[in-house]
N, C-alpha and C positions, 0 to 999 in steps of 0.2 A: 281837689286842690282848694275849692271854695270853702269846704268844711274846715280844712286845715287852717286856712287864713282866719276864718271866723274864731276858732278856738285860740289861735295865737293872740288875736286882738283881745279876746276876753281874758286870757291869762295875764296879759300886760296890764289890763285895766283893773282887775280884781286883786292881783298879787303884786304887780309892779316890779321894779328892780330889773335884774338881769335874768330872772326866772323865766324859762321858756317852756313850751309844751313838750319839747324833747327832754328837758330835765325832769318834768313830771312823769313822763313815760319811763325814764330810766330808774326813777326812784320808787315806782309803784311796786309794792310787795304782793298785793292780791287785787284781782279785778272782779268786781261784782257786776255782772251784766244781766239784762232782763230777759233775753231770748232763751227759750227752752227747747227741749228735744222735739216737740211737736210743731214748733214754728220754724226752727232752723233745719236745713238739710244737713246730713252727716258731714262733718268736717273735723280735721285735727285741731286740738286745742292744747294750750299749755297747762301744766298742773296747778298753776296759781290763778286760773280762770274759773270762777264759780258762778253757776247760774242761779239767779234768784227769781226766775220767771214765776209770775202769779202772786208776787208779794203785795200788789195793790188790789187784788181781787179776792183774797181769801177771808177778809174781814167784811162781812155783809151786815149792814145796819137796816133796821126796819124803816119802811117808808112813812112819810107823814100820813096822818089820818085821811086827809083829803085825797092824796095821790093813791093810797091803798084802796079807798072806796072806788076810785075811777078804775083801777086795775080789776077789782072784783066784779065791777059792773059789766065787764067784757064777756062773762059767761064762759062757755066752752070754746068760743071763737078765739079768745086770747087777745094779746096786745102786740103791736109792732112798735119797736123803739127806733126812732130816727134822730140821728145827730150827725152834724158835719164838723164837729170840733169847735174849739173856742175861737179859732181864727176865722171861721166861716159861720158865725152865729146868724148873720143876715146874708141874703143872696139877691141876685137880680130878680125883679118882680116877675118877669116872664117865666123864669126857671122855677121860682117858688110856686107860682100858680099852676104850672104843669104838674109838679109833684103833689100839690094839694088836691088836684083833680083825681090823680091816681089813688091817693090815700082815701079819698071820699068814697070810692067804689068798693073798698075792702069791707068784708063783714067784721073784721077785727077792729078793736079800738086802736088808736095811734097816739103815742106820746112823742111829740116832735120838739126838739130844741130849736126854737126859732125866735129871734129877737126883733124881726122886722114887723111892718104893718101886715096884719092878717090878710092872706091872699083872698081874692073874691071867690075862688073855688073851694075854700076850706070847708070840709064837711063837718057835720055834727058829731061824727065819731072821732074827730081829731082834736087833741089838746096841745096847744103850743105853750112852751115855757122858756123863759130866758136862760134857765139853767136846770139840768136834770141830774139826779144822783145815778149816774150811768151804771156803775157796777151793781148797785142795789137793785136797779130795774132789771138788769140782765140776769140777776140771780133769782128773780121772782118766777114762781111756777107758771104764771099766766103769760109770760113772754114767749112768743112764738118765732119771732125773727128780728133781725137787727139790720137796719139800713144805715150804712156808715160811709164816711169819707176814707176809711181805712188807715187812720192813724194807729201807731203801734199800741197805745194804751187801750183803745177800743177793741182792737183785734185780739189782744192778749186776754182781756176780760171776757170777750165772747167765747174764746177757746176754753178758758177756765170754767165758765158756767155752762158750756155746751149749747150755745145758741147759734143757729144757722145764720149766715151773713149774705146780704146783698151789698156788694161793694161798689162805690162810685168814686174812685180815686181822683184826686184833684191835681196834686203836684208832689215833687220830692220822692221820698221813699214809699209813698202810699201805693204806687203801682206794683212795686216789689212785694209789699206786705200782702196785698190781696192775692197776688199770684201764688204765694206760699200757702195760703189758706184754701184757695181753689184746688191746689195739688192734694190737699187732705180730703177733698170731697165734701166739704161742709159749706161751700160758698159759691156764688156766681158773681161775675163782674159786669158792670154796665158803663158805657161811656156817657158821663153826665153831660157832655157838650153836644151829644148827638141823639140821645135817647128820647123817646116819645112817652107820653102819658100812658098809652096802651102798653108799651113794653115794660114800663115800671110796674104797672098793675099785674100783668101776666107773670112777670118774673117773681114778684112777691108771692103771688098765689101758688106758683109752682114750687117754690122753696118751702112753703108751709105745708102744702098738700102731699108732696112727694116724701115718703118716709125715709128715703136714703139720706137726705140732708140731715135730718134729726139724728139718725143712727150714727152717721159719721161724726157729727158734732158731739154726741154723747161719748163716743169712743175717744175722741181727742180730749174731752174733759176728764174722762176716767184716767187716762195715762198721765195727764198733767197733774192730777191730784194725788196719784199714787206715788208718794215720796216718803222716805224714812223720817223726814222732819219738814216743818213748814219752811217756806222760803225765808221768812224773817228770822227764824231760829238759826238757819244755816248762815245767814249774813252775820248775825250776832256772834256766832261761834268763830267764824273766820276773822272777824275784826278783833275779838278778844285774843285769838291765837296769835295774830300779828303783834299785838301789844305785849302779850306775855313773853314772847321770845325776842322782842326787839327787832323784828323784821324776819323775812323768810328768804334769805339770799340763795338758799339751795333750790328754791322753786323758780327763781327768776331766769328768764332767757337772756343770754348775752347778746342777742341780736339787737336789742335797743341801744347797745353801746357802740355798735359798728357805724362807721361813716356810711352815707347813703350809697356810695359807689361799691362798697363791699357788700352791703345788705342786698342790693339788687344784682350782685355779681357782675358789675360793669367792668371791674378789673380783669376778671376771668374772661369775659366776652372780648375785651380789648386784646388780651393775649391770644385768644383763638383767632380773632380777625387778623392780627399781625402775622401769626404763623401761616395762616392760609394765604395771606397776601405775599409773603416771602416765597412760599412754595410755587404760587402762580407766577411770580416774577422769575424764579429760577427756571421753571418750565418754559416760559415765554422766551427767555434768553437762550435756552438750549435749542428751542425751535428755530430761532433766528440764526444761531450758529450753524445748525444742521442745514438750513436752507442756503446759507452762504457757502458752505462747503460743497453742497450739491451743485450750486450754480457755477462755482469756480471749476469743479470737476467737469461739468458739461462744456464749458468754454475751452478747457484744456484738450478734451477729446476732439472738438471741432477743429482746433488749430492743427492737431496731428493729422486729421483726415485731409485738410487742405494742403 
């Protein structure tokens, strides 16, 4: 409900007039959505729903000279990428110090997107940055693991590039996101509000040292990449297809045109409840009549006996 209200307000603000989110849904000819077969669980979809999962991760750019040098300096140990998204660039000092202490114990180098004051426990192996080229870092061969808040973009990029995850979800859909990746066997999850520095260190070490996480991540990446065309090519084809034919009414579900009580079968439910109520009322009345007849019959027999 909150998400619906949010988009209604945004629609009114950006488009204005009497145009509503319901009107947008009814007029949509094709849906381009980001989730793919390795993120979503199997579910039925409409023919005008087209997955473009991975479209943000398939174009990898080279790192800056300075950052590339840092990545290469990690040697065989590799690098751990840490980011908690644009909304959590800085965090409480105690939490940041706890994480920094865990990262400092790792043999790997660490690239951490962190905009606050450097924590006292920050190790020499850790480099903090206000912003990181996340997808480019995840695609780097030196990257061994990804510590993330489990936003969808980071999750999808890690899946596309085959990088095992240590998830610390904060709010919203992030708990659901990491649960889906854990189900694929390429991630573990920690409670950022209760975890200790030792647990963070041990979890990262386990994910990097246990080959099953990398194998599962590689499998997910292979399936995600094995497509007849790139996600962007698919998106372009469908957009041009809609423009070329002036819409695709034959692919659109009529469900979006139904009033809410029909969409949720409330009218059918009301009919069923009414029928059941009538039947119960008839049965109840019949029982009352039967009890009345039996009672009058008993009184009549008593009068004859007397």
